[in-house]
N, C-alpha and C positions, 0 to 999 in steps of 0.2 A: 504494500500500500504506500509506503514512504517513497517508492521509486516512480509512482504514477504522477505525471505532470498535472498541473492545475487544470489545463484545458482538456486533457484526456479524461481526468476525473469528472469534469463537468458533463462531458458527453456520456460517460458510462452511467452517471447518476441519472441523467435525463431519460435514458432508455431503460432504466430500472435494473442495471446489472449491479449497481451498488445503491444502497439507500442511506440517507443521512442518519437514520437510526443506527444502522450497522457501523457507520464510520465514527460517529460521535459517542458510541456506547462505552461506558466504564464498567468495570467488573461487577460493581454492586448495583448498577442500573436495572430497572425492570422495563422490558418491552412488552406492551400489551396490544393485542390485535382486536379490532372491532370491525363492524360493517361500515363504520364511518358516519358521515352526515351529521344531522342535528344531535343525535344521541352522543356521538363522540365529543362534539363541542360542549355538550352539557357536562359530560364526565370530566373533560379537561378543566372547565371552570369551577365545578363544584366538588370534585374529588381529586383529580390528578394534582393540580397546582397546590391545593391545601396540604395534600399528603407530602409533596416534596418540601414545602415550606416547613412542615412540622418534623420531618424525618431526615431530610437531606438526601433522600433517595430519588433520583430522577426517574420520571416515567416517560418512556419513548413510545411513540405510536406506530403501529403497523396495521396493514389491512388484512381482513379475514373474509374469505369468500364462502366459507362453509365447506371447503374441500377436505373431506375426511382422509383422503389418501395422503395429503401433505402432513397432517398431524401424525398419522401412523408412521410415516417415513421419518419424522423427527425422533419419535420414540425408538424406532428400530436402529437408526444410524447414530443417535446421540448428538446430532447437529440441530440446534434449536434456533429458529428465527425469532421466537418470542417465548415468554414464560407463562403468560396468561392470555386467554382470549374470551371474548363475550360471544356466546354461542347459543344455538337452539338446543332445547332439551333432548331432542332425538339424537343429536350428535353426542351429547354427554352419555346417553344410555348406550349407544353403539360403542363408545370408547371404553366404558366399563366392561361391556360384554366381550369385547375383543382385546381388552387389557392394554390399551395404549394411552389411557388417561390415568392420572393420579386419583386415588380415593381420598377424599378430604376428611380431616379430623376436626370436627366442629369444636371440640374442647380447646383447640388452639386459637379459636376465634371468640372464646367465651360465649358460645351460642349453643342452643339445643334445637331439636327438631320442631318443638312447639313455638319457636320464635319465627318460623316461616309460615306463609299461607299454606294451609293443609293441601297436600297433593302436589306441591311445587318442588319439593326437595328430591334430588337423586344422589346416589352415592358419589358420583364423579362430577357433581356440579353444585355450585353455590348459587341459589336463586338471586337474580339481580332485579329485573323488571318483569312485570306480568302484563301481557298485551292480549288483545282479543281479535277475533275475526267476526265482524258483524256485517249486516247489510244496511244500506242507507238508501233513501229515496230523495228525489228532487221535488220539493213541495210546490214548485212552479208547474210541474208536469203531472203530479199525482194529487188527486183531490184529498183533502183532509176530512175525517181522520185517516191518516195513511196506513199502509200495511204494517202489521205488527207480528207476523209469523212467517216461517218459511213456506207454509201453505199459501199465504198471501203473495209472497214473492213469486211463487209458481203460477199464480192466478192472473194470466194476461188478459182475460176477458173483463174482469172487474177493474184491473189496473193495467191498461195497455202500455206497450212500450218495450224496448229492448232491455235486457239484463246483462250487466257485466260481471263475469265470474273469473276466478283465477284458473289458469290452464294447468291444473294439477288435480289429482284425485284426493290429495290430502286436504281434508276439510270439505271439499265439494261433495264427496260421497256421503259424508255424515249429514250434510244439509239436505241432500236429496232424500235420504231416508226419513228425516224429520218432516219434510214436506209431504211425504207419503203416509204419515201417521204414526211413525215409530217414536215413542217417548225418548227424551234426551238420555235418560239413564239406561236405555236398552239399545242404544245405537251401536256400540262396539260389540255387544253380545250378538246383535243381528249381523254385523259386518264380518264376524268371524265364521259365518256359515256361507257356503256357496250360494244358497238360496237368497241370503241377505245381500250379497254382492250383486246378484242378478236383479234383485228388487231395486237397489240403488241406481243401477244403470238404466233400468226401465223407467224410473222416475225422472232421471236426467233426460232421457230421450223425449219425454213429453215437453220439456222446456227448450230442448236443443235448438229449434228454429229461431228462438228469440234470444239466444245467448251470444254475446260478444266476449271473446276470451281476452284476458290480459295476462301479462307475464311479469310486470314490475308494479310495485306499489304506486309509483307515480302515475302509471296508466290507469289504475283503478279509480283514481280521483279525477284525472283529466277527462276520461270518457263521460262522466256524469256532469262535470263542469261545462263541457262542450255540448251538452244535451244530445250526445249520441246514444245515450241510454237513459232510462227513467229511474233505474235502480242499479246499485252496484254492491258487490261484496268487497270489503276492504279491511285493513288493519285500523283499529280504533284511533291510533295516534295520527295516522294520515287523514282520516275522516275529520277528526277534531281540528287539526291544523287548517284544513280547507275551509271548514265552516266558521272558525273563530279567528283565524289569523290571515286568511287569504281572500276574504270578501265573498265567500260562497255560503252565506247563511241559509240558503235554500236547501242545503244538503242536511238531511235529518237522519241521525244515526238511531237505529232501533236496538234497544237494550232488552232483547228477548231471544232466547234460543241461540245465543252466541257461543262460540267456542273460545276458551281462554288457554293460553300457552305461557310457558315460562322461558325467559331468556336467562342464561346463567354463565357464571365464570367457570372455565375449565383450564386444566393444566396438563400438558403432555407428560407422560410418564418419564421420570428421570430428569426433568427440567432443572437447570441450575437456579440458584438464588431462591430456594424454597422458603427460607426464613423470611426474606424480604417480600416474597409473594404472599405469605401468610400475614405479614404486617399490613400489606396493602388491602387484603381481603377483610381484615378486621376493621380497617379504616372505611372501606367501601360499603360495609354493612351497617355503619352507624346511622341510626334513623334520621338524625337531624341533617346529615349530609345527603344521603340517597333520596330523601324526600324532596330536596331541591331539584335533583335530576328529574324526578317524576313530574314535578310542576313545569319544568321546561319542555318536556316532550309528551306530556299527557299520557303517561303509562302508569299502571299500578306498580307497587313494589313488592318484592318477595318477602321482605321483612315486615311483619304485621305492624309493629310499632311505627314504622315509617309512614304507612298509609294513614295512621291516625293524625299525622301532621299535615296532611293535604287539606287545603281550604275546601270548605263544603261546596262551593260553586263549581270547582273543578272536579271534586270527588264524584259527583253524580255522573260525570262523563268517563269514568274509569271502570274497568271490569272488576276491580277489587272493592268497589263500593258495596257495602252489605246489601243494599237494595238491588243492585245489579247482579252481584255474585250468585244469588239464589235463583236467578233466571238464566244462568249459563251452565256450561258443562266443561270439564277439563279435557284436553286432548289426551287420549290414551297413547302415551309415548311408546310403550312396548309394542302395541299393535302396529304402529308405523315403522318401528325398527324391523319387525318381522315381515311386513307386507308392502313396504314402499316400492320395492323393485317390481314385483309381479303385478301390483295394481296400477303402477305407472305405465307398464307395458300395455295392459289391457285398455287403460284410459286413452292413451295416445292412439291406439288402433281405433277405438270408438270415435274419437274426435275426427279422425281422418275419413271416416265413413260418411257418405253422402246421405 
């Protein structure tokens, strides 16, 4: 590295062969990977910078795309791009099952299972934020009182217009079953049978002519903002930001029959700086700090006490609000660990059919 000229280093950095994080890292620094965006900005302001100020440990940022293969490779080769990442719960479960993620010791954080929202904790993940998949409608296109259930979302006669849905079986199949009359607490029991999967696809087929598929969170909101659809499925934080921060107040989120999920901290097995990583996690689970992150991005928090610090006006727009939580259901992480591959193959084949 010392022999690389300044101009050559600039070129290599620009094309991604070197990162500023890697070049500037010290032995005791922590590199933390996230999906970026507003969430990482909130973490930097409310957690990273205060942590560095209080401990002297620098936090360097890296990008995480959800690539399980890269995490597995880090653990297998002992070459680590980062020590911690903010990840989906399915990845944490896969990492435990395949033994390429560390199992966390809650006692090192002075925490216990009851400190977290019930159903959010997994052995290889420390719950961070809780988000949900809801549907929303355009009140300028849809007469009030608007739709309040997945059966309503499917009802294009009463509420005409296109529907935007994520191009993935994960979540989509659950909502199709609920629209067909399956209770929320029986969804995964039903999906675990061949007949249940057939029933979900049959339900989807009824709506298929009216579906516009999206693949990114930004598209989910843009489609309804541009009036290409009358209703959309989306992540609650995206829907909240559009309605409250981006002048799209006609977008109304429905807090019924939604699915909630946990985003969590993970650590590749054998990662260096474990002590500093635990220091960070103890800091990042402080209710008074993480609640500020939740207020910035409109997500619930994995730590129960942090949710109690969210202002009431915002709290009613979060999946962790007691009034909302009783109307939703958690994603069955293990189900999607076991069936993501085969159901994605069938789903993609079904989408391609005319």
